Structures are given as structure tokens and as C-alpha cells.
N, C-alpha and C positions, 0 to 999 in steps of 0.2 A: 504494499501499501504506498502510497505517497505522501508525503508531510512536508509540512511549510519548512522553508530553510531560508536562511538568511541570504540576501542576493549575494553572489560572486562576482567579483571583480579581477579580471586578468590585466596583466600588464600590457599598457598599449604598444600598438605596432606602428613604428612612427613612420614605414613606407606605405601603409594603407591610409585612403582618403576615407573619411568619415561620410557616410551618405546619409542624407536626412530621410528619416523613417515617415516623415510627413510630406513626401515628393509628390510628383504629378501621378495620375494615374489615367493614362489613355496612350494613344500611338504617335509616334513619329515617322520621318524618313531618315536619309544620311545626315549626319547632322554632329557638330560638336557637343561636349557635353554641356548642360545646361546648368548654370548657377543663379545666385540670387542677383550677381551682378548684370549676368544676360538676359534675366527674366524669362530663360526658356526659347531664348531666340535661337531658330535654326537656320542655317545657309539654304536658300531655297525654298523655304517653307514660308506662306503667307500665314500674316496674324490678322485675326480675326476680332471682332467685336463682342461676339458672342460664342459659345461653345457650339461645335460643329458636331451635334449628337445625332448618332445612326443606330441602327441595329444591323450588326453583321453577322451573317448566318450562314451554316456549312449543310447541303442537305445528305441525303443517305448515300449518294454517289461521289460525295466530295466536292460538290460545285459551291463556290464561295460568293455571296451577294453581298452588298451592303446598301443598305436603305436610309437616304437621308431623311431625317426627322424633321427638318424644316422644311424641305422641298418637297419631300415624300415621291423622290425620284430614285431609283434601284440602277445601280452599277453591278457587273460581274466582274469580279476580281480574280478569277482563275479557277484551277482545279487542286484539290489534294487528294490524297487517298482516303478512301472509305471509314470515315471516324468511327471508332470507339466510343471516344470520350473528347470532350474541348473543355478547356480552362482559358478564362479571359482575364487581364488586369485591367481592361478597360481600355487598352489599346490595342495589343497583340491576342490573336486566337493561336491556341496552343491545340492542334488536331492531332489525337492519339490513335496509334492502331497498333497491332501486335508487332510489327516491324520498326517501330519508332515513333517520331512525332513531326509533324510539318509545321511552320510557323507561318501567320497571315500577320501582315502589317495593315490596319485598318486605314491609316493615313491620316488620322486625326486625333489630336490630343490636346490636355489641359496640363497648363504648368502651375502648380499650386505655390504660390509665394507669401504663403500662410493668411495675409491679412488681405489680400486680392489675388486674382487670378489672370493669366495671359492664355489665349486660346489659338491655335495652329492648324493648319492644315497642310499635306505634302503628300507625297504619291504613296497611293494603296496599292499592296501587291502582295504576291507570296513570296515569302523568302527564301525557303528551302527546308531542307530535312535534316534530322537529327537521327543517326541508326541507334535502334537498342532492341533490346529483346522482352516482348510484354508490352501491355497497355500500361504506361508510364502515369505517375501522378506527377504534377507540375504546381509549383509555388511561386508566387511572383510577390515582390514588394508594392509600395504606392509610388514607385518611381518607373516610369517606361523608358529613361534616359539614362539612368547610371545604376550601379551596382551590378546584382546578380539575377538569374532565374534559375531556380533548381528543378532538377529533373531526375527521379528515381525509375529504375528501369525494373521492375520486380523477377523477371524469369532470370535475369543474370545478377541481379544484387549492384549493379552499377549506378554509383550516385555521381551525378553531373552538374556544374556550376557552369551555367551560360553567361557571357558577359552582356548585359543588357545595354551598354554602350554602344557596343560593337553592333549590336540590332539595331540600335537606331540609325545607324551607318549603313545598315543593310547587308551587314557580314554575320556570320553563325560562328563565335568564337567560344571553345571550352576553357575554362579557367583551369578546372580540375574535372578528373575523370576517377573516382576512387571504386574499389570492391567493396563491397557488404555483404552480408549474409542475402541469401536468394529469399525472397518474400515482399511482404508490403514494406514500403518505408518511404521517407519523405526527406528531401532536400529543400530547406527554407532559408532564403536570404535574410539577413538583418544586418542592415549597415553594412561595414565593410568585410561582414563574416559570415559563415552560413553554418547552420544547423542539421545535422545528419541525424535523423533518427530511424533506428534498424536494430531490429531483435528488441530489447527490451533497455534499451538507453539511449540518450542523445548527446552526440560529441559536436565541439565547437571546432570551426576549423577558420583559417583564413582564406582569402579569396583565392590564394595559389593552392590550398590543400593541406596545408600544415596545420596539424591538429594543435589546440591552445586549451589550456585548463583541464581539470578533470571531467568525466562523463557524468552526466543526470540521469537518474533512474527514470523510464518511462514505458511502462509495459503497456504493449499494443498500441503503440502510436498510429491516430487516425485523424485526419483532420487538421487544415492549418489555415489560418487567415493573417493579415496585416493589418494593424489598425495604427492610428498615430503613435500610439504609446509603444508598440512594437510587436513582436509575430508570436503567435500563439500557435501551440502543437498541443492536438487532444492526446491524452492518455487513459488509460483505463480508470484509474480514481482522480483525476483532475485535468491541469493544463499546465505547460511550460510555457512561460512567458520570457522572450530572449529579446532585451533590447540594448541600446548602445549609449554610453553616457561618458562623455569626456576620452573619446575613443578608445573607450574600452566595454566589453561585450558583459552584460548583467542578466544573470541567469535566475528566474524567480520560480517556485513551484505554486500554484494556486491550486488546493485541492477541494473535492466538492463539500459541501457541508457536512459537518459529522452526523451520523445516521442517516443520510440521503440512500434512498434504495432505487430512485428513479435511474432507469436506463442512461450509460453515458453519452455524451456529446459526440459525435464521429465525422459532422459535417456543418461549418460554420458561415454564416452569411450576414452581411449589413449592408448599409450604405457605406459606399467605399470610404475607408479612412477613419470612421468615425469610431470612439472607444469602444463602445459596446457592440457585442456580437451575437447570434442566437442561433440556437442549435435544437432540432428535435428532441425530446426525452422521451422517444415511445409513446406509449398511450398515456403517461403521467402528465403530457404538456408539453413545453417549451423551456428549455435552460437560456439563460441569460446571463454571458460572462461580460463583467465591466471590467476593462482592462486597466483603466484610470484607478479603480478602487481595489482592484485585486479581489472581485466578489463574485461569487455563484448565485443567482436566485432562479429557484424552479416556479415558474409561472402555470399555474393550473389554466387549460384551455377549455372553451365549451364544448368542444367535440374534438376526436383525433383530429391531428394534422399531420402531413407528409413531409411538409418543408416550411422553413420559418426565417425571416430575416429582420433585423432591427434596423429601424430608419434611425432612431435614435435623433429625433429633431427634438422642437421644445415641446410637442405634445405627446411625446413617449410614444409614436406610433409602432406598432409591431404588426408586420404582415406573415400570413400564413395560407398555405394550400390545403385545401381539405381532399379527401380521396376521390370525392367525385368532381372536383375540379374546380370549385369555389375559392375567391380570394377573400380570406378573413382580414379586417384591419382590428387589431387588439389594443387593447390599453398595455404599453408595455411596461406597467408597474404593478398592475393587477391581474392581467390576462382577461378581463372582461371583452365583451364583442364590443365593438363600434359600428360596424357594417360589415357587409357581405355583398358579393357579386353574384350573379347568375352562375350557374355552371358553365365553364369554357372548355376545360380541356379534360372532360371526364372519359372521353374517348381513348385519349392517348395514355392517360394515367391506367385505365383498364387494360389497354394492350402492352403496358409496359415501356412504354416510349418514354426517352429521355424529355424531361419539362422543366425548364428554370424558371423562378419567379425572380426578379431582379428589380431593385429598389435604387431609387435616386431620392434627390432633395423634394421633388415635386410629384414625380409619376412613377408608376411601378410597369414593368414590361415583364409579358408573359408569352411563351410561345407552346403552340400546340401540333405535334408533328401530323398525329392523324386527323386534325382539323384543317391542316394546310393555312393557320391562321397565327398573328402575332397581334396582341393587344396592348394597349396604353391603356393604363388604370389611373385613374384621379383617386388616390386612396383618401384624401382629405376631404371629398365630396361624395361620401357614402359609398366608398369602392366603384363609382361611375366609370362605365368603358367610355372613354374618350374618345379613342380611336381605334379600329379594327384594320388590319392589312392583309392582304391576300396574295403574297408574295409566288412568282411564277414557280418556284420549287417548293415544296414541304420542308419549313425550318427543323431539322432533326436536332440541330444545336444551335445557339445564338448567343450572342453578348450585346450588351449597350457600349456602345465605344464612342470615344471623343470625351468624355468626361475625367 
């Protein structure tokens, strides 16, 4: 069982550059590393007055499309291998299959300057492939132009850290590829470092793969997300939070409340970058992890849910998806029902097809592969369907990009 431990700090590594955990979350094209001085300016990219939000989707055959949410126009970006899973950081889409992964750059991104934002558009394209064995797990930070992107291949046990700055220039560069035990695992970027969760422990590494500090116990690692506070890794008895302070990694264990019997969290979601994250707790409701306060809260839900995402706004909205395909708007402090949509993706869920509920500051987005639709939902207005889209090919996987 995991127990709280005091934060552990390791000696600074002077050659490494500390990456802002609250970086940008979205796409770019060939470009220099954006900094607070350049405000994310990229050579060849156009700066925009507002975010170029879009829905980038991949169908069952691997065709990649981008729907511009402002103009409601669609562009075809190319083709990847038929996807088994897709992960996105809000800019790139990482399409995984048994032979490795393919990387799509949606070409739109936001640079988070803490007190304000800068928005850009550049070339959208399929960047290329990373070879590996088994359907990988991918973990990203809040910056799509700096730091690393973690990839773990379960059938070979290979832990890979990609150079995200190189991706922003259109290049696929591996910072390290290390061998671990075959099976489930994670490579999670945190500032200038990366945490590898494999077996029953988490080890910390520099961007070049060198191990630093002591290992941290983590039985059955599953699920990860990065907030403004740090990178979360789910474990059987709680979570491990990895952050960076004064160019040093800090590891903290956040155990479940004493006596908790609800199923563990294994998939986290939130409005990008916010400190609170949500995860389904089986039939018991929803776990909410506040990474700022280092606390778990179990919220009972009015009915079973299969997905949950913390909007973490001033109204403490929490979104959830029911087995029959309705979107629930819940009180993020009590779990009480505020609103519910009509059933939207019941056929997809019933057929076991991948459905994703994505929240941003004002809207939520949902895909229905079986229904051949995508929806924009105004969760603050009674879970009203604001727009419904009918793409030319069914969106098996999708992501909101440009945010």
C-alpha cells in the first residue's frame, strides 16, 4: 500500500533546461523553442486574434480530417495506419497501432503566457511514424513546443522519450529508448525530466535517459495527466505527483482517503491544464483529485457513468457520460445533477466503439463513430447541443485542437 511521503528533491542538473509545466497545449509547425520573451512566436506561422479551434479526427481506415470550428470547413490532412488508440495534447494527435505510432500535427496552437495567451496557425500535416511493438501508451505535457513526449510500448517494454521541440520543427527525434519489463507502462514528461512507471515502481530520468534519485513504489500504474501543478500517475493505492521546483524534480505520493473502498482511478480527464482532474470510480461515482491541495474526493453520481472530466471552472462543473450516451453536468463539489443531454452516443457505446468527451472553458465536444457525428455541447446552458457536425467519414477518434 502507498503511504504519504515527504517530497524528495534531487540535485539540479545544470545542463538541463527547466520546462514550464504550464506551457501551451496545442499544435505548431517547424519552429524555434517559444519562450516568455518571444510569446510563442514561430517562424512562418501566423499569429491570430483568437484561438483557431478545431476538431481533428481519424476514421477507422486512418484518414485524418480537420474541422475548423470557426469557419465550419473541413480539410483532409492525410492518412495513417488504422488506429487502435489515439492520444492528443491539444495540438498533436498520436495514432497508435500494433506496429508503433503515427504523429499528426494539426497546425494550430495556443501559447500560454500565464496572464494572457497567443494564438498561432501553421502548416497541418502528418509528421511520420515511431516504430514499436504493441499499442503504445502516450503521455504529454502542457507544452507542444518544448520538453518531451513519453511513449511506452507494452509488447517490448521499450520506454521512449520524444523531443517535443523537434516535433515543432517537423522532426521526430528520440531522446532515449530504454528497456523495461514487458507489459503495461508509462513514460511521463515532467519539466526537464521524465518518469517511467513500469512494474511496481516509478523511476526518474533526465532527458538523456540517466536515472536520478530513488525509485518510488507504484503498484499497477495506469492513467496519467499533466496539470499546472505537475504530472499525475495513477497507482493502485493512489497517485504519484511529479513536479519540478528550482530545476529539481519533486515526487509526492497522494494516497486515497483512509478506508476508501471505491475502485481506483485509471483514466484521468479535465479541462486542459487545470489543477483538478476527474476519473470514474466504478459504480461508486467519480474521483476528483485536486493536485494543488493533494487531496482526493469521491463524488457519488446520480447514476452510473463511464467517463468523467473536471471543467474546474468558477461554477465547479463536472461532466460525465452515461452508458446510454447522455452527457451529464454535475456539481463538482457534491456530485448533484445540474443538467443532462438527450442520448447522443448510445449506439457507439453499445457497440464498444471509442467515444471521447472533451471539455474546454465554454463547450464540450463528443464523437459518435457509430452515429457518424460530432457534437458541441453548451454545458452551462442545460447541456444544450449547440452544434452537430456530420463529417464525411465517421470520427473513430478525435481531439479538440488549437487550445
